[in-house]
N, C-alpha and C positions, 0 to 999 in steps of 0.2 A: 673354210669360208670362201664363198663364191667371189668372182671378180666384182659383181655388182655390190655385194656387201662391203668389200674392201673399199670400193669407190665411195660408198655412203659414209663409212667410218672416217675416211680421209677427208671427205667434204665437211663432216661435222667438226673434226679437229681443226681444219683450216678455218672454218667459220668461227670457232672459239678463239683461235689465235688472232684473227682479224678483229674480233670484238674486243679481245684483251688489249690489242695494240691501240684500237680506237679509244678504249677506256683509259689507257695510260696517257695517250695524247690529250684526252679531255682533262685528266687529272693535272697534267702539266699546265694546261691553260688555266684551270681553276687555281692552282698553286701560285700562279703569277699574277694574281688579282689584287691590286691595292685598293684600299678603302677610298670611296668617292663621296662627294657631297650628296649625290643622289641616294646612295645607299644609307648614309647617315639619316637624311631627312625621312626616308621610308621607315626607319626603325625608331624614330623619336616618339615619345609619349609622356604623359604625366606633366601637365602644365602647372607650374607653381610660381609663387612669388620669388623674386631674386633676393639676394642677401640684404639689399638696402630697402626692400619692401615697396619700391616704387615701380618696378617692372615685373614682367613675367618671362619665364623661359621653360622649355622642356627639360626635365631633369633625369629622364630615363631613356636609355637606348638599347635596343635589342639587335645585335649584329651577329648572332650565331648562325652557323651553316651558310656562310657567304663565300667560303673558299679564300679568305683573306690571308695574305702574307705580309701586309704592311698596313698599319693603322695610324700613320703620321697625320692624316687629315683630322683625326679626332682631337688633336691638341688644342684647337681653337674653341672647342665647346666646353668652356671652363665651368659652366653651371651644372654639368652632369653630376648626379649623385648615385645613380644605379646603372651599371654597365655590364652587359653580357656579351662577351666575344668568344664564347665556347664553340667548339667544333669547327675551327679554322686551321690555318697552317702557320700560326704566328711563332716567331722565334725571338722577337725584340718587343719588350713591353715598355720601353723608355718613353714613348709618346704619352703614356698615361700619367707621367709625372706632373704634367701641368694641370691635371684635373683635381685641383686642391679642395673641391667640395665633395669629393667622392666618399660615399658611405659603404657601398656594396659593389663587389667586383667578382665576376666569374670568368675564369680563363681555362676551363676544363677542355681536355682533348685538343691540345695544340702541340707545338713542337719546341716549347721553351726548354732550353738546356741550362741557362744561367740568367742572372738578374743584372743586365747591363746597366750601369750607372745608378744602381740603387733606386729603381723607379718609384718605390713606395715610401721612401724614407721621409719625405716632406708631406705626405698625405695624412695630415693630423686628425682627420675625421673618419678615416677608413676603419670600419669596425668588422666587416665580414669579407673574407677573401678565400676563394677556392681556385687552386691551380692543380686540380687532380688530373691524372692521366696525361702528363707531359713527359719530358725526358730529363728531368733533374737528377743529378747524381749527388749534389751537395746543396747547401743553402747559403753559400757565400753571396753577399750583396742583398740578402733579404732582410728587411726591417719593417716594422709596423707599430709605431708608437701608440696608436689607439686601438689596434686590433683586439677583438674579443674572441673571434672564431677564425681558425686557419685550417684549411683542408689541403693536404699534400698527398692524398692517397694515390696509389697506382703510378708512381714514378719509379725511378731506379735509385732512390736515395740510399747511400751507404753510410753517410756520416751527417751529424746534425750539430756540429760545433757552433753554428751560428745562432742556435736557439738559446739565447741568454736573456736574463730579465731586463737588462738595460735597453734592449731593442724591442722587447715584447712585454712591457710592464703590465699591460691590462689583459693579456691573453688568458682565457679561461677554458677554451675548448681547442684541442689539437688533434687532428686526424692524420695519422701516418700509416694507415694500413696498406698492405700490398707494396712494400718497398723492399730494400735489401739490408735493413738494419740488423746488426748482430749483437747489439747491446742497448740497454736502457740508459746508459750513462750519457753525459754531455748535454742532457736536457735540463737546463738550469732555470726553471720557471716556477718559482714558489707560489704564485697566485693561481696556478693551473687547477681547474676543477675536474676536467674530463680529458683522459688521454687514451687514444685508440691506436694500438700497435699490432693489430691482428695481421696475419699473413706476412710476417717478416721471417728472419732466420735467427731470432734471439735465443741464446742458449743460457744466459745468466742474467739475473736481476741485479743491476748496479745503480748506485746513485739515487735510490728511491727515498732516502732520508730527507731529501729536499722538498718532497711533495707533501707539505703539512696540511694543505687545503684540498688535496685531491679526493674526490668522492667516487669517481669511476675510473677503473683501470681495465682495459680490454687487451688481452694477450692471446687471443685464440689463434690456433694454427701456427705456432712457433716450434721451437725445439727445446723447450724447457724440460729438464729432468727433475728439478727441485724448485721449491719456492723460497729457498734461502735468498735473502736480500730484501725481503719485506722488512719494514722498519717501524718501531713504536712511534716514530715521529709522524707517521701517516695517521693522524688522529681523526681524520674525517672520512676515511675510506669506507664506503658502504657497498659497493658493487665491484666484484672481481670475476673476470672471465678468463679462464686458462684452458678452455675446451680444446681438444685436439692437439695436446702436447705429448710428452713422453714421461709423465709422472708415474712412477712405478708403485710406490707404497706409502704407508702412513708416515714413515720417517721423512719422506720428501716434502711433506706439507706441514711439518712442525712449525715453520715460520708463520703460519696463519695465526698462531696463538698471540703474536705480537699485534695483530689488528682485530682480535676477537671482540673487543668491546664495542666497536662501531660497525663491523661487517654485518650486513643484513642479507646479501644475496651472493651466492657463489656458484659458478658453473665449472664443473670438473669433468663432465662427460667427455667421452672420446679419449680418455687417458686409461692406461692399464689399471690404475688404482680403482677406477669406477666399476671394474668388473669383479672386485674382491667381495667376499662375503661380509656382511655387516658394514658395508661401505658407508651408508648414510648414518648409521648409529655412531661409528667411530668419528665421523666429522662433527656430529652434533655434540659429542662429548668434548671435543676440542673447541667448538664454537657454539656455546650455549645460547647466544643471542641471535643466531642465524634464523631468518624467516623463510628463505627460499634456497633450496639446493637443486641445482640443475633446473629442470622445467617445473618441478613440483614444490608447492608450499610445504613447509614443515607442519605436520599435523600434531595435535595435542598428545596422541599416543606415543609418537616418536620422541617428542620432547620429554615426556614423563619417563620413558624407558631410559633415555640418556641421563636424566637427572638421577634415576635410581642406580645406574651404573657408577656414576660419580660418587654418590653417597656410599655405596658399597666399597669402593676403592678407598675412600677416606676412612671408613670404619676399620677396614683391614689394616691400613697403615698405622692406625692408632693402637 
């Protein structure tokens, strides 16, 4: 390499370092930005009647992508019902506790590690909450008496002991994909309808007998080797996704028989079992009511063949 080339490379590197330093300095400035009245006013929309019907107030505010690390100023806007503070640098959500009319809250892509002062415990109208892609390791201090949908995807959650029916009596949809959970136990939410646990490190199915109303269970990309743990108490389960696990053979899915009366869609692709000969036929024998297996609908020919196999086995046993 010539001296001129070396100088050019060094110049480029130095330029990148200077740009990186400038970017880092800019990030520091952005991260030190508290919420101001001007920013709030700029984000307000949706003029509605106030609770007594005699006045009007803006009930929606969009504060995403403002580099905020402090939202104390929002506390006086008690008529707000829809709040988006995504893509900031927030660690403390306690100022939201005074927004008692809140229905919808999005806090994705911040730096929340814990729930200081149980900020949502008194928000008796809050129905939809998303705190995806933060830094949560557990759920201590999280409560939502009226919550129907809760999104906690993409955190570092290792335990969910706080998910008890007393704090989340109305919760029907729970999103926990992309965390560090190793078990399905400790989720005690009997009214839950949809549970998303993809991209965790779950090896065993435990505690599922509590989910009597669950219709959807999503466990894609975990470490399951067997479906032992499915329960006959799961009387409403219609959709089960265990794609991309480590399920080896038919013996590992015998537990499906416990939910065969209601199960309508099953995704098993990406497991060693799905590569076996007569894979679809063996599953249809076990699950005669199944309507979809992996991406494909069950066709009449497959169903007839499976029924024929069952009848043959019954005749042989007699």
